[in-house]
N, CA, C and O atoms as CSV, one atom per row, in Angstrom:
chain,resi,resn,atom,element,x,y,z
A,1,UNK,N,N,162.638,36.488,131.582
A,1,UNK,CA,C,163.580,37.913,131.759
A,1,UNK,C,C,163.451,38.347,133.066
A,1,UNK,O,O,162.444,38.321,133.773
A,2,UNK,N,N,164.630,38.774,133.337
A,2,UNK,CA,C,164.833,39.425,134.724
A,2,UNK,C,C,165.136,41.001,134.439
A,2,UNK,O,O,165.958,41.403,133.615
A,3,UNK,N,N,164.349,41.791,135.245
A,3,UNK,CA,C,164.545,43.462,135.105
A,3,UNK,C,C,165.021,43.721,136.403
A,3,UNK,O,O,164.499,43.126,137.346
A,4,UNK,N,N,166.146,44.706,136.632
A,4,UNK,CA,C,166.544,45.329,137.724
A,4,UNK,C,C,166.360,46.647,137.418
A,4,UNK,O,O,166.685,47.113,136.326
A,5,UNK,N,N,165.790,47.379,138.431
A,5,UNK,CA,C,165.504,48.861,138.420
A,5,UNK,C,C,166.306,49.698,139.221
A,5,UNK,O,O,166.536,49.240,140.340
A,6,UNK,N,N,166.744,50.682,138.985
A,6,UNK,CA,C,167.558,51.591,139.691
A,6,UNK,C,C,167.350,53.163,139.194
A,6,UNK,O,O,167.629,53.634,138.092
A,7,UNK,N,N,166.707,53.905,140.484
A,7,UNK,CA,C,166.418,55.254,140.055
A,7,UNK,C,C,167.551,55.934,140.812
A,7,UNK,O,O,167.786,55.736,142.004
A,8,UNK,N,N,168.257,56.782,139.984
A,8,UNK,CA,C,169.434,57.773,140.603
A,8,UNK,C,C,169.083,59.091,140.102
A,8,UNK,O,O,169.080,59.505,138.943
A,9,UNK,N,N,168.765,59.720,141.279
A,9,UNK,CA,C,168.237,61.288,140.841
A,9,UNK,C,C,166.908,61.011,139.928
A,9,UNK,O,O,165.943,60.352,140.315
A,10,UNK,N,N,167.030,61.623,138.661
A,10,UNK,CA,C,165.959,61.552,137.797
A,10,UNK,C,C,166.249,60.683,136.603
A,10,UNK,O,O,165.656,60.847,135.537
A,11,UNK,N,N,167.181,59.742,136.794
A,11,UNK,CA,C,167.640,58.854,135.725
A,11,UNK,C,C,167.383,57.453,136.094
A,11,UNK,O,O,167.867,57.015,137.137
A,12,UNK,N,N,166.670,56.720,135.333
A,12,UNK,CA,C,166.105,55.383,135.595
A,12,UNK,C,C,166.853,54.569,134.815
A,12,UNK,O,O,166.985,54.778,133.609
A,13,UNK,N,N,167.413,53.561,135.447
A,13,UNK,CA,C,168.289,52.309,134.736
A,13,UNK,C,C,167.586,51.077,134.910
A,13,UNK,O,O,167.314,50.618,136.019
A,14,UNK,N,N,167.315,50.584,133.911
A,14,UNK,CA,C,166.632,49.288,133.745
A,14,UNK,C,C,167.488,48.292,133.117
A,14,UNK,O,O,167.706,48.376,131.908
A,15,UNK,N,N,168.055,47.246,133.898
A,15,UNK,CA,C,169.177,46.258,133.548
A,15,UNK,C,C,168.336,44.899,133.234
A,15,UNK,O,O,167.686,44.321,134.105
A,16,UNK,N,N,168.421,44.497,131.998
A,16,UNK,CA,C,167.383,43.375,131.471
A,16,UNK,C,C,168.540,42.087,131.070
A,16,UNK,O,O,169.551,42.128,130.369
A,17,UNK,N,N,167.916,40.973,131.830
A,17,UNK,CA,C,168.675,39.834,131.823
A,17,UNK,C,C,167.851,38.712,131.062
A,17,UNK,O,O,166.719,38.517,131.507
A,18,UNK,N,N,168.272,37.914,129.935
A,18,UNK,CA,C,167.688,36.870,129.475
A,18,UNK,C,C,167.088,37.268,128.101
A,18,UNK,O,O,167.890,37.929,127.441
A,19,UNK,N,N,166.010,37.069,127.546
A,19,UNK,CA,C,165.480,37.255,126.180
A,19,UNK,C,C,164.088,38.380,126.395
A,19,UNK,O,O,163.159,38.348,127.202
A,20,UNK,N,N,164.398,39.260,125.390
A,20,UNK,CA,C,163.222,40.084,125.251
A,20,UNK,C,C,162.483,39.891,124.004
A,20,UNK,O,O,162.887,40.297,122.915
A,21,UNK,N,N,161.365,39.245,124.197
A,21,UNK,CA,C,160.648,38.472,123.122
A,21,UNK,C,C,159.160,38.703,123.354
A,21,UNK,O,O,158.699,39.519,124.152
A,22,UNK,N,N,158.409,37.826,122.502
A,22,UNK,CA,C,156.942,38.189,122.768
A,22,UNK,C,C,156.349,37.689,124.046
A,22,UNK,O,O,155.268,38.124,124.441
A,23,UNK,N,N,157.028,36.786,124.703
A,23,UNK,CA,C,156.669,36.464,126.178
A,23,UNK,C,C,156.802,37.266,127.047
A,23,UNK,O,O,155.889,37.420,127.858
A,24,UNK,N,N,158.128,38.105,127.140
A,24,UNK,CA,C,158.591,38.889,128.018
A,24,UNK,C,C,158.323,40.272,127.860
A,24,UNK,O,O,158.181,41.000,128.842
A,25,UNK,N,N,158.243,40.689,126.686
A,25,UNK,CA,C,157.966,42.238,126.407
A,25,UNK,C,C,156.750,42.784,126.970
A,25,UNK,O,O,156.814,44.009,127.067
A,26,UNK,N,N,155.618,42.258,127.389
A,26,UNK,CA,C,154.721,42.827,128.219
A,26,UNK,C,C,155.080,43.141,129.617
A,26,UNK,O,O,154.478,44.044,130.198
A,27,UNK,N,N,156.158,42.361,130.296
A,27,UNK,CA,C,156.784,42.715,131.540
A,27,UNK,C,C,157.650,43.914,131.452
A,27,UNK,O,O,157.683,44.684,132.412
A,28,UNK,N,N,158.295,44.126,130.475
A,28,UNK,CA,C,159.070,45.324,130.263
A,28,UNK,C,C,158.008,46.552,130.047
A,28,UNK,O,O,158.110,47.584,130.709
A,29,UNK,N,N,157.167,46.396,129.247
A,29,UNK,CA,C,156.269,47.478,129.072
A,29,UNK,C,C,155.497,47.925,130.188
A,29,UNK,O,O,155.250,49.120,130.349
A,30,UNK,N,N,155.029,46.864,131.116
A,30,UNK,CA,C,154.411,47.133,132.507
A,30,UNK,C,C,155.380,48.120,133.355
A,30,UNK,O,O,154.971,49.145,133.900
A,31,UNK,N,N,156.728,47.664,133.388
A,31,UNK,CA,C,157.641,48.179,134.132
A,31,UNK,C,C,157.794,49.686,133.780
A,31,UNK,O,O,157.801,50.611,134.593
A,32,UNK,N,N,157.923,49.782,132.330
A,32,UNK,CA,C,158.153,51.316,131.829
A,32,UNK,C,C,156.818,52.177,132.302
A,32,UNK,O,O,156.922,53.243,132.908
A,33,UNK,N,N,155.715,51.651,131.993
A,33,UNK,CA,C,154.426,52.209,132.321
A,33,UNK,C,C,154.385,52.659,133.770
A,33,UNK,O,O,153.718,53.654,134.053
A,34,UNK,N,N,155.048,52.002,134.705
A,34,UNK,CA,C,155.008,52.231,136.105
A,34,UNK,C,C,156.163,53.258,136.502
A,34,UNK,O,O,156.121,53.874,137.566
A,35,UNK,N,N,157.059,53.383,135.701
A,35,UNK,CA,C,158.419,53.951,136.107
A,35,UNK,C,C,158.663,55.091,135.382
A,35,UNK,O,O,159.463,55.836,135.947
A,36,UNK,N,N,158.208,55.527,134.211
A,36,UNK,CA,C,158.605,56.627,133.256
A,36,UNK,C,C,158.174,57.870,133.784
A,36,UNK,O,O,158.804,58.877,133.460
A,37,UNK,N,N,157.280,57.955,134.484
A,37,UNK,CA,C,156.588,59.270,135.019
A,37,UNK,C,C,157.684,59.757,136.123
A,37,UNK,O,O,157.747,60.980,136.252
A,38,UNK,N,N,158.351,59.162,136.745
A,38,UNK,CA,C,159.398,59.545,137.764
A,38,UNK,C,C,160.681,59.812,137.229
A,38,UNK,O,O,161.573,60.150,138.007
A,39,UNK,N,N,160.951,59.689,135.772
A,39,UNK,CA,C,162.357,59.701,135.327
A,39,UNK,C,C,162.246,60.777,134.112
A,39,UNK,O,O,161.292,60.926,133.348
A,40,UNK,N,N,163.433,61.461,134.138
A,40,UNK,CA,C,163.686,62.584,133.147
A,40,UNK,C,C,164.519,61.823,131.984
A,40,UNK,O,O,164.494,62.176,130.805
A,41,UNK,N,N,165.268,60.715,132.493
A,41,UNK,CA,C,166.252,60.144,131.295
A,41,UNK,C,C,166.049,58.569,131.679
A,41,UNK,O,O,165.702,58.237,132.812
A,42,UNK,N,N,166.291,57.656,130.660
A,42,UNK,CA,C,166.232,56.298,130.788
A,42,UNK,C,C,167.411,55.778,129.970
A,42,UNK,O,O,167.770,56.093,128.835
A,43,UNK,N,N,167.967,54.819,130.918
A,43,UNK,CA,C,169.254,54.049,130.558
A,43,UNK,C,C,168.607,52.381,130.528
A,43,UNK,O,O,167.930,51.902,131.437
A,44,UNK,N,N,168.974,51.718,129.354
A,44,UNK,CA,C,168.591,50.401,129.383
A,44,UNK,C,C,169.876,49.687,129.273
A,44,UNK,O,O,170.592,50.002,128.323
A,45,UNK,N,N,170.287,48.777,130.089
A,45,UNK,CA,C,171.491,48.119,130.347
A,45,UNK,C,C,171.220,46.729,129.769
A,45,UNK,O,O,170.516,45.928,130.383
A,46,UNK,N,N,171.816,46.423,128.508
A,46,UNK,CA,C,171.650,45.284,127.763
A,46,UNK,C,C,172.803,44.160,128.067
A,46,UNK,O,O,173.014,43.185,127.346
A,47,UNK,N,N,173.485,44.468,129.228
A,47,UNK,CA,C,174.670,43.494,129.181
A,47,UNK,C,C,174.456,42.223,129.369
A,47,UNK,O,O,175.340,41.424,129.059
A,48,UNK,N,N,173.290,41.801,129.893
A,48,UNK,CA,C,172.948,40.521,130.132
A,48,UNK,C,C,171.940,40.206,129.267
A,48,UNK,O,O,171.317,39.187,129.564
A,49,UNK,N,N,171.585,40.813,128.240
A,49,UNK,CA,C,170.299,40.492,127.402
A,49,UNK,C,C,170.867,39.526,126.320
A,49,UNK,O,O,171.955,39.846,125.842
A,50,UNK,N,N,170.296,38.427,125.887
A,50,UNK,CA,C,170.701,37.522,125.054
A,50,UNK,C,C,170.147,37.716,123.777
A,50,UNK,O,O,170.871,37.369,122.844
A,51,UNK,N,N,168.955,38.220,123.478
A,51,UNK,CA,C,168.029,38.260,122.295
A,51,UNK,C,C,167.057,39.227,122.491
A,51,UNK,O,O,166.621,39.576,123.588
A,52,UNK,N,N,166.668,39.728,121.218
A,52,UNK,CA,C,165.589,40.706,121.180
A,52,UNK,C,C,164.664,40.261,119.950
A,52,UNK,O,O,165.208,39.786,118.953
A,53,UNK,N,N,163.535,40.380,119.998
A,53,UNK,CA,C,162.524,40.049,119.087
A,53,UNK,C,C,161.952,41.320,118.557
A,53,UNK,O,O,162.206,42.416,119.057
A,54,UNK,N,N,161.091,41.120,117.420
A,54,UNK,CA,C,160.214,42.430,117.075
A,54,UNK,C,C,159.336,43.042,118.152
A,54,UNK,O,O,159.180,44.246,118.357
A,55,UNK,N,N,158.750,41.956,118.854
A,55,UNK,CA,C,158.012,42.627,120.154
A,55,UNK,C,C,158.655,43.271,121.096
A,55,UNK,O,O,158.053,44.153,121.709
A,56,UNK,N,N,159.903,42.990,121.381
A,56,UNK,CA,C,161.024,43.690,122.168
A,56,UNK,C,C,161.380,45.078,121.437
A,56,UNK,O,O,161.497,46.142,122.045
A,57,UNK,N,N,161.514,44.942,120.254
A,57,UNK,CA,C,161.783,46.219,119.590
A,57,UNK,C,C,160.525,47.402,119.576
A,57,UNK,O,O,160.647,48.623,119.666
A,58,UNK,N,N,159.450,46.694,119.451
A,58,UNK,CA,C,158.202,47.681,119.678
A,58,UNK,C,C,158.063,48.325,121.007
A,58,UNK,O,O,157.500,49.413,121.121
A,59,UNK,N,N,158.607,47.623,122.104
A,59,UNK,CA,C,158.651,48.144,123.426
A,59,UNK,C,C,159.572,49.322,123.526
A,59,UNK,O,O,159.253,50.369,124.089
A,60,UNK,N,N,160.874,49.074,122.881
A,60,UNK,CA,C,161.795,50.019,122.769
A,60,UNK,C,C,161.464,51.328,122.047
A,60,UNK,O,O,161.883,52.424,122.418
A,61,UNK,N,N,160.638,51.113,120.935
A,61,UNK,CA,C,160.170,52.368,120.206
A,61,UNK,C,C,159.189,53.086,121.178
A,61,UNK,O,O,159.220,54.316,121.210
A,62,UNK,N,N,158.351,52.427,121.945
A,62,UNK,CA,C,157.450,52.977,122.877
A,62,UNK,C,C,158.166,53.912,123.896
A,62,UNK,O,O,157.838,55.071,124.149
A,63,UNK,N,N,159.160,53.239,124.416
A,63,UNK,CA,C,159.889,54.000,125.418
A,63,UNK,C,C,160.821,55.116,124.882
A,63,UNK,O,O,161.098,56.082,125.592
A,64,UNK,N,N,161.302,54.975,123.622
A,64,UNK,CA,C,161.861,56.064,122.973
A,64,UNK,C,C,161.161,57.345,122.825
A,64,UNK,O,O,161.541,58.477,123.128
A,65,UNK,N,N,159.990,56.915,122.262
A,65,UNK,CA,C,159.002,57.990,121.972
A,65,UNK,C,C,158.368,58.697,123.286
A,65,UNK,O,O,157.961,59.858,123.274
A,66,UNK,N,N,158.336,57.814,124.468
A,66,UNK,CA,C,157.993,58.441,125.782
A,66,UNK,C,C,159.049,59.307,126.406
A,66,UNK,O,O,158.753,60.225,127.171
A,67,UNK,N,N,160.222,59.024,126.088
A,67,UNK,CA,C,161.423,59.730,126.613
A,67,UNK,C,C,161.938,61.031,125.825
A,67,UNK,O,O,162.636,61.918,126.315
A,68,UNK,N,N,161.402,60.963,124.356
A,68,UNK,CA,C,161.974,61.908,123.592
A,68,UNK,C,C,161.609,63.239,123.950
A,68,UNK,O,O,162.307,64.134,123.473
A,69,UNK,N,N,160.542,63.594,124.784
A,69,UNK,CA,C,160.048,65.018,125.183
A,69,UNK,C,C,160.885,65.239,126.460
A,69,UNK,O,O,160.917,66.399,126.871
A,70,UNK,N,N,161.605,64.253,127.188
A,70,UNK,CA,C,162.385,64.331,128.300
A,70,UNK,C,C,163.669,64.628,128.069
A,70,UNK,O,O,164.040,65.464,127.245
A,71,UNK,N,N,164.515,63.849,128.902
A,71,UNK,CA,C,165.986,63.952,128.703
A,71,UNK,C,C,166.462,62.873,127.545
A,71,UNK,O,O,167.485,63.021,126.875
A,72,UNK,N,N,165.637,61.874,127.435
A,72,UNK,CA,C,166.242,60.998,126.379
A,72,UNK,C,C,166.411,59.771,126.815
A,72,UNK,O,O,166.308,59.558,128.023
A,73,UNK,N,N,166.697,58.756,125.943
A,73,UNK,CA,C,166.831,57.269,126.380
A,73,UNK,C,C,168.290,56.913,125.632
A,73,UNK,O,O,168.634,57.572,124.650
A,74,UNK,N,N,169.092,55.870,126.139
A,74,UNK,CA,C,170.133,55.267,125.759
A,74,UNK,C,C,170.109,53.842,126.055
A,74,UNK,O,O,169.644,53.433,127.119
A,75,UNK,N,N,170.620,53.014,125.107
A,75,UNK,CA,C,170.944,51.579,125.360
A,75,UNK,C,C,172.447,51.550,125.340
A,75,UNK,O,O,173.174,52.184,124.575
A,76,UNK,N,N,172.877,50.551,126.486
A,76,UNK,CA,C,174.230,50.440,126.846
A,76,UNK,C,C,174.452,49.045,126.790
A,76,UNK,O,O,173.499,48.277,126.921
A,77,UNK,N,N,175.850,48.543,126.571
A,77,UNK,CA,C,176.250,47.387,126.766
A,77,UNK,C,C,175.638,46.232,125.779
A,77,UNK,O,O,175.425,45.107,126.231
A,78,UNK,N,N,175.369,46.551,124.439
A,78,UNK,CA,C,174.608,45.809,123.528
A,78,UNK,C,C,175.753,44.846,122.896
A,78,UNK,O,O,176.852,45.191,122.463
A,79,UNK,N,N,175.180,43.513,122.964
A,79,UNK,CA,C,175.984,42.491,122.473
A,79,UNK,C,C,175.940,42.368,120.892
A,79,UNK,O,O,175.217,43.201,120.344
A,80,UNK,N,N,176.577,41.490,120.094
A,80,UNK,CA,C,176.613,41.549,118.689
A,80,UNK,C,C,175.439,41.135,118.111
A,80,UNK,O,O,175.081,41.620,117.038
A,81,UNK,N,N,174.712,40.193,118.759
A,81,UNK,CA,C,173.521,39.694,118.257
A,81,UNK,C,C,172.347,40.640,118.288
A,81,UNK,O,O,171.531,40.721,117.369
A,82,UNK,N,N,172.307,41.358,119.407
A,82,UNK,CA,C,171.274,42.602,119.403
A,82,UNK,C,C,171.746,43.725,118.572
A,82,UNK,O,O,170.907,44.434,118.017
A,83,UNK,N,N,173.086,43.973,118.423
A,83,UNK,CA,C,173.454,45.044,117.516
A,83,UNK,C,C,173.191,44.799,116.166
A,83,UNK,O,O,173.056,45.762,115.411
A,84,UNK,N,N,173.088,43.526,115.702
A,84,UNK,CA,C,172.998,43.228,114.406
A,84,UNK,C,C,171.243,43.396,114.022
A,84,UNK,O,O,170.807,43.806,112.947
A,85,UNK,N,N,170.525,43.013,115.062
A,85,UNK,CA,C,169.037,43.244,114.968
A,85,UNK,C,C,168.819,44.670,114.996
A,85,UNK,O,O,167.818,45.065,114.399
A,86,UNK,N,N,169.609,45.588,115.611
A,86,UNK,CA,C,169.519,46.990,115.431
A,86,UNK,C,C,169.668,47.590,114.119
A,86,UNK,O,O,168.911,48.416,113.609
A,87,UNK,N,N,170.841,47.033,113.574
A,87,UNK,CA,C,171.237,47.565,112.312
A,87,UNK,C,C,170.474,46.998,111.033
A,87,UNK,O,O,170.397,47.678,110.009
A,88,UNK,N,N,169.941,45.790,111.126
A,88,UNK,CA,C,169.116,45.260,110.039
A,88,UNK,C,C,167.783,46.012,110.057
A,88,UNK,O,O,167.170,46.292,109.027
A,89,UNK,N,N,167.373,46.321,111.292
A,89,UNK,CA,C,165.974,46.975,111.334
A,89,UNK,C,C,166.040,48.456,111.374
A,89,UNK,O,O,164.977,49.064,111.494
A,90,UNK,N,N,167.105,49.086,111.292
A,90,UNK,CA,C,167.222,50.347,111.311
A,90,UNK,C,C,167.262,51.197,112.669
A,90,UNK,O,O,167.433,52.411,112.774
A,91,UNK,N,N,167.079,50.331,113.597
A,91,UNK,CA,C,166.937,50.952,115.102
A,91,UNK,C,C,168.259,51.413,115.367
A,91,UNK,O,O,168.405,52.182,116.318
A,92,UNK,N,N,169.297,51.057,114.654
A,92,UNK,CA,C,170.689,51.699,115.288
A,92,UNK,C,C,170.712,53.057,114.905
A,92,UNK,O,O,171.391,53.872,115.529
A,93,UNK,N,N,169.860,53.439,113.695
A,93,UNK,CA,C,169.829,54.934,113.388
A,93,UNK,C,C,168.912,55.825,114.309
A,93,UNK,O,O,168.979,57.054,114.294
A,94,UNK,N,N,168.146,55.189,115.024
A,94,UNK,CA,C,166.967,55.743,115.658
A,94,UNK,C,C,167.308,55.943,117.327
A,94,UNK,O,O,166.940,56.904,118.003
A,95,UNK,N,N,168.085,54.811,117.792
A,95,UNK,CA,C,168.261,54.696,119.191
A,95,UNK,C,C,169.584,55.279,119.574
A,95,UNK,O,O,170.358,55.285,118.617
A,96,UNK,N,N,170.030,55.717,120.558
A,96,UNK,CA,C,171.333,56.092,121.012
A,96,UNK,C,C,171.753,54.785,121.684
A,96,UNK,O,O,171.252,54.259,122.677
A,97,UNK,N,N,172.845,54.344,120.886
A,97,UNK,CA,C,173.501,53.039,121.532
A,97,UNK,C,C,174.842,53.251,121.795
A,97,UNK,O,O,175.564,53.839,120.991
A,98,UNK,N,N,175.312,52.737,123.064
A,98,UNK,CA,C,176.672,53.058,123.485
A,98,UNK,C,C,177.185,51.653,123.998
A,98,UNK,O,O,178.327,51.538,124.442
């Protein structure tokens, strides 16, 4: 998985490419741990994300909780496969998905 990081003011945008699964979720968690202190809001751009597993969902839940006391978090450009995972797991009701 590839992660592109962009900080614009106090908004952090992370663009993910590839698969967010058991093998790659620690990489995203490491990036979030290093970056969230400097951000008031978080945007996760999933336009190039092909797949998400339960391990990836766990990291999203961590990020959502970390940002809930700040400006919040949103997930953008979600494909049909990832959207279906969000709906089946109930994450579509918890996360802000655009």
